[in-house]
C-alpha positions in Angstrom: -232.4 26.3 54.1 -230.2 29.1 52.4 -230.1 30.2 48.8 -227.3 28.1 48.0 -229.1 24.9 48.7 -232.5 25.8 47.7 -233.4 24.5 43.9 -234.7 28.0 43.4 -230.8 29.2 44.1 -230.6 30.6 40.4 -233.8 33.1 40.7 -233.3 33.5 44.6 -234.1 37.0 46.0 -236.6 37.7 43.0 -239.8 39.7 43.4 -242.9 37.7 42.1 -246.5 38.3 42.2 -249.2 35.7 41.2 -252.0 36.4 38.8 -255.0 34.9 37.1 -257.0 35.4 34.4 -260.4 33.7 34.4 -258.4 31.0 36.6 -255.5 30.6 34.1 -252.7 31.3 36.6 -249.1 32.5 36.5 -246.5 33.4 38.4 -244.3 36.7 37.0 -240.9 37.3 37.9 -239.3 40.7 38.2 -235.9 40.7 36.2 -236.5 44.3 34.5 -232.8 45.0 33.6 -232.7 40.7 32.4 -230.2 39.7 35.1 -231.8 35.9 35.4 -231.0 32.7 33.6 -234.1 31.3 33.0 -233.5 27.3 33.4 -236.5 25.1 32.4 -236.0 22.7 35.2 -236.1 25.6 37.4 -239.4 26.7 35.9 -241.1 23.8 36.0 -240.2 23.2 39.6 -241.5 26.7 40.4 -244.6 26.1 38.4 -245.3 22.8 40.4 -248.6 22.9 42.5 -246.6 20.5 45.1 -243.0 22.0 45.2 -243.4 25.3 44.2 -245.7 28.4 43.8 -248.2 26.3 41.7 -248.9 27.8 37.9 -249.9 27.1 34.7 -247.0 29.1 33.2 -244.0 31.6 34.5 -243.6 35.3 32.8 -240.5 36.7 33.3 -240.9 40.8 33.0 -237.8 42.3 31.4 -237.1 45.3 29.3 -237.5 44.3 25.5 -234.1 46.4 25.0 -232.1 44.5 27.4 -233.9 41.3 27.0 -231.5 39.4 24.5 -234.6 38.0 23.0 -234.5 37.7 19.1 -236.8 40.5 17.5 -237.2 41.9 21.2 -234.9 45.2 20.3 -237.0 45.7 17.1 -240.1 45.7 19.6 -238.7 47.9 21.9 -237.7 50.1 18.8 -241.3 50.1 17.7 -242.8 51.2 21.3 -242.7 47.9 23.2 -240.6 48.6 26.5 -241.8 45.7 28.5 -241.5 42.1 27.2 -243.3 38.7 28.2 -240.9 36.2 28.3 -243.7 33.3 28.8 -242.7 29.5 29.9 -245.2 26.7 29.7 -245.9 24.8 33.1 -243.1 22.1 32.1 -240.2 25.1 31.5 -240.6 24.8 27.7 -240.9 28.2 25.9 -244.3 29.4 24.3 -244.9 32.1 22.1 -247.5 33.8 24.1 -250.5 33.7 26.1 -253.6 35.4 25.9 -254.7 35.4 29.4 -250.9 36.0 30.6 -251.3 39.0 28.5 -253.7 40.7 30.8 -252.0 39.6 33.7 -248.9 41.0 32.5 -250.5 44.2 31.6 -252.1 44.7 34.9 -248.9 43.9 36.6 -247.2 46.7 34.7 -250.0 49.2 35.8 -250.2 48.4 39.3 -246.4 48.4 39.7 -245.8 51.9 38.0 -244.0 50.4 35.2 -246.4 52.1 32.9 -248.9 55.1 33.9 -252.2 54.1 34.9 -253.8 56.4 32.7 -252.1 54.8 29.4 -254.6 54.6 26.6 -252.5 51.4 25.1 -250.0 49.3 26.5 -247.5 48.0 23.8 -246.3 44.3 25.0 -243.5 42.6 23.3 -243.9 39.2 22.8 -242.5 36.2 20.3 -245.6 36.4 18.5 -245.1 39.9 18.1 -246.2 43.6 19.7 -249.6 43.1 21.4 -251.6 46.3 21.8 -253.7 46.5 25.2 -256.3 48.4 26.3 -258.6 48.9 29.4 -262.5 48.2 28.8 -265.7 48.1 30.6 -265.9 45.5 33.0 -269.3 43.7 31.8 -270.0 43.0 36.1 -270.7 46.4 36.2 -273.5 46.3 33.5 -274.4 42.5 33.4 -276.5 42.1 30.6 -279.2 39.0 30.1 -277.2 36.0 29.5 -274.3 36.6 31.5 -276.0 35.1 34.6 -274.5 32.0 36.1 -276.0 28.7 34.9 -276.2 25.2 36.6 -273.0 24.1 34.7 -270.9 27.3 36.6 -272.8 27.1 40.2 -270.5 29.0 43.1 -269.2 31.4 40.4 -270.2 35.1 39.5 -270.3 35.6 35.7 -268.4 37.3 34.5 -266.7 38.3 37.6 -266.3 40.4 40.2 -267.0 44.4 39.9 -263.2 44.6 41.1 -261.4 42.8 38.4 -259.8 44.8 35.8 -260.8 44.3 32.0 -258.5 44.3 29.3 -259.1 43.8 25.6 -256.0 42.5 23.4 -255.2 42.7 20.0 -254.3 39.8 19.7 -253.3 40.2 15.7 -253.8 38.0 12.7 -255.0 34.6 12.5 -255.5 31.9 10.0 -257.1 28.2 10.0 -257.0 25.6 7.4 -260.4 23.7 7.0 -258.7 21.4 4.1 -256.2 20.2 6.8 -258.2 16.9 8.2 -257.0 15.9 11.3 -258.7 13.4 13.9 -258.8 13.8 17.6 -258.9 10.9 20.2 -259.9 11.6 23.6 -260.6 9.7 26.4 -264.1 9.9 27.5 -265.4 10.4 23.9 -266.2 7.4 22.3 -264.6 8.0 18.6 -262.2 10.1 17.3 -263.8 13.7 16.2 -262.3 15.8 13.2 -261.0 19.1 14.5 -260.2 22.2 12.7 -256.6 23.8 12.9 -256.6 27.6 13.8 -253.4 29.9 14.2 -253.5 32.6 16.8 -250.2 33.2 17.7 -250.0 29.6 19.1 -251.4 26.5 17.5 -254.5 25.3 18.0 -257.2 22.4 17.1 -260.6 23.0 17.7 -263.3 20.0 18.3 -267.1 20.5 17.9 -269.4 18.2 20.5 -273.0 18.5 20.6 -274.4 18.9 24.1 -272.6 19.9 27.5 -273.0 16.3 28.6 -270.1 15.1 26.0 -268.1 17.9 26.7 -268.3 17.0 30.6 -267.1 13.5 29.7 -264.1 14.3 28.4 -261.3 13.1 30.3 -258.4 15.1 29.8 -255.9 14.3 32.7 -253.9 12.6 29.4 -253.0 14.3 26.0 -255.4 14.1 23.5 -254.0 12.3 20.5 -253.9 13.9 17.0 -253.8 12.5 13.8 -251.6 13.5 12.0 -249.6 15.1 15.1 -248.6 18.8 14.7 -245.0 19.2 14.0 -245.0 22.0 16.9 -247.8 20.3 19.1 -251.1 21.8 19.6 -253.6 22.7 22.2 -256.8 21.5 21.7 -260.1 23.1 22.6 -263.6 21.1 22.7 -266.8 23.4 22.1 -270.3 23.2 22.3 -272.0 26.0 20.4 -275.1 27.7 22.2 -277.9 30.0 20.8 -276.6 33.6 19.7 -278.3 36.4 21.4 -280.1 39.0 19.8 -279.9 41.7 22.4 -276.4 42.7 21.3 -275.7 45.0 18.3 -274.8 42.7 15.4 -275.8 39.7 17.6 -273.3 38.0 20.0 -272.2 34.2 19.4 -271.9 31.9 22.4 -270.1 28.9 23.4 -268.7 26.7 26.2 -265.1 25.6 26.2 -262.5 22.9 27.9 -258.9 23.2 26.7 -255.9 20.9 26.8 -252.7 23.2 26.5 -249.2 21.2 25.3 -246.9 21.5 27.8 -249.5 22.4 30.7 -252.7 19.9 30.4 -255.8 21.1 31.0 -256.3 24.5 32.4 -259.3 26.3 33.5 -259.4 28.9 30.7 -257.0 29.8 27.5 -257.2 33.2 26.1 -255.5 32.2 22.5 -257.6 29.2 22.5 -260.8 31.0 23.3 -259.9 32.9 20.4 -259.3 29.9 18.3 -262.8 28.4 19.3 -264.6 31.6 18.5 -262.9 31.7 14.9 -263.9 27.9 14.2 -267.6 28.5 15.6 -267.9 31.6 13.7 -266.6 29.7 10.0 -268.6 26.5 11.0 -271.8 29.0 11.2 -271.4 30.5 8.5 -270.3 33.9 7.4 -273.6 35.6 8.4 -273.0 34.3 11.9 -271.9 36.8 14.9 -268.5 38.5 14.7 -268.6 39.0 18.7 -268.7 35.8 20.6 -268.6 34.9 24.6 -266.7 31.9 25.5 -267.7 30.4 28.6 -264.8 28.5 30.6 -264.6 27.0 33.5 -262.6 29.9 35.4 -264.9 32.5 34.0 -265.7 34.3 30.7 -264.0 35.9 28.1 -265.6 38.0 24.8 -263.9 37.5 21.5 -263.9 40.0 18.6 -263.5 38.6 15.0 -262.6 40.1 11.8 -262.3 37.8 9.0 -261.1 38.7 5.4 -263.3 38.0 2.3 -263.1 34.3 2.2 -262.9 33.7 6.1 -259.8 31.8 6.0 -257.8 34.9 8.0 -258.4 37.9 9.8 -257.9 39.4 13.0 -259.3 39.1 16.4 -259.4 40.9 19.6 -259.4 39.1 23.3 -261.4 40.5 26.6 -261.1 39.7 29.8 -260.4 40.1 33.4 -256.8 40.4 35.1 -256.5 39.7 38.8 -253.5 39.8 41.0 -253.8 37.5 44.3 -250.1 37.4 45.9 -246.7 38.6 46.1 -243.3 37.9 47.5 -239.8 37.4 47.0 -238.1 33.8 45.9 -236.2 32.7 49.0 
C-alpha cells in the first residue's frame, strides 16, 4: 500500500520509537522541527492495538521553540529545548504523563538529543517544565520488601538491572478533602467516596479495604463519578499496606489500579501513582511517611512527597524505569 493510500499518510516516513514505563506504553514520533500535523483520528488509529502500533499514548518529540504550542517558546527560553507533545489513546490532548516523561527523557538521551552525562534534563510539557534526573535503579540493590508477591507472580520487582531509572520533579500538587465525590465501579458493590487530587492531571483516589476488593474492580468500562468533574478524571483504586521501618524516615506502601480518562485501564500511571501516594499520606496523617512505594500491575514506582503546613498542597517527585523496545519508520 502506498503512503497516499495509507491511513497514516499524514505521518508517513516519520521515525518512531516504542517504549514503556512500568508497562504504561507509548509510541514516540520524531518531529524535531515541527513538520507534522497531528490529527486526533490518526493518533487514535496509531494507538489502536489491532489497527496500529498499539500504545496507551502517543508522544511527539519536538523542539519547544518551533512547536507552536502555547507557552512552549517561554519554556525553551527557560532551558527546556525539547517539548513532550502528549496525546491520549483516543487522540485527545493531555497535559502530561509521568511515565511518559521518563520514556521521553530516555529517548532524548539514547538518541543523542541531550548529552548522556546530563545531570538534569528540562522537558517542556503543557503542565510546565519537568526536571528529570537519573537515579539508582533499585534492582541493583534490592531491599527487603521489594521481592515479588503472589499478586505479581512472573514479574521481577522493581525491574531488570538493565532498566534505566529516572526521577522527575513533578511540580505542585493540591487536594480538596472537602469536595465530596462518589465513585461507582462495576464489581464493587456500593459507591465509594473519592478524594480529588491535582498532579498536573485531574485524579480521583478511592481507598479500598483489601487486595481481593482491588482485584474485583471491573475496569473495562469507565467508573461513574458524581459529581462529574468538568475536565474528566483519572480514577485510582488503592489498598494501603504496612509501612517499612528499614528505610530512613519510613516508607509507605500501597497497591494501585487505574482507569485513565481517554484510555481505559492501564498497567501504570505516573501522575496517578503520585496522586495515590498523596491521598494515602493525607489519610494516614501528617506523621506518616513522605516516601512511598507504589506497586502497579506493570511494576513499581517510588514517590516522594513534600507537603505544605496544612497538607493540602506541596510538591512531589516520581521515580521509575524507562525501557525502549522497538523503533522503525511509519509506512
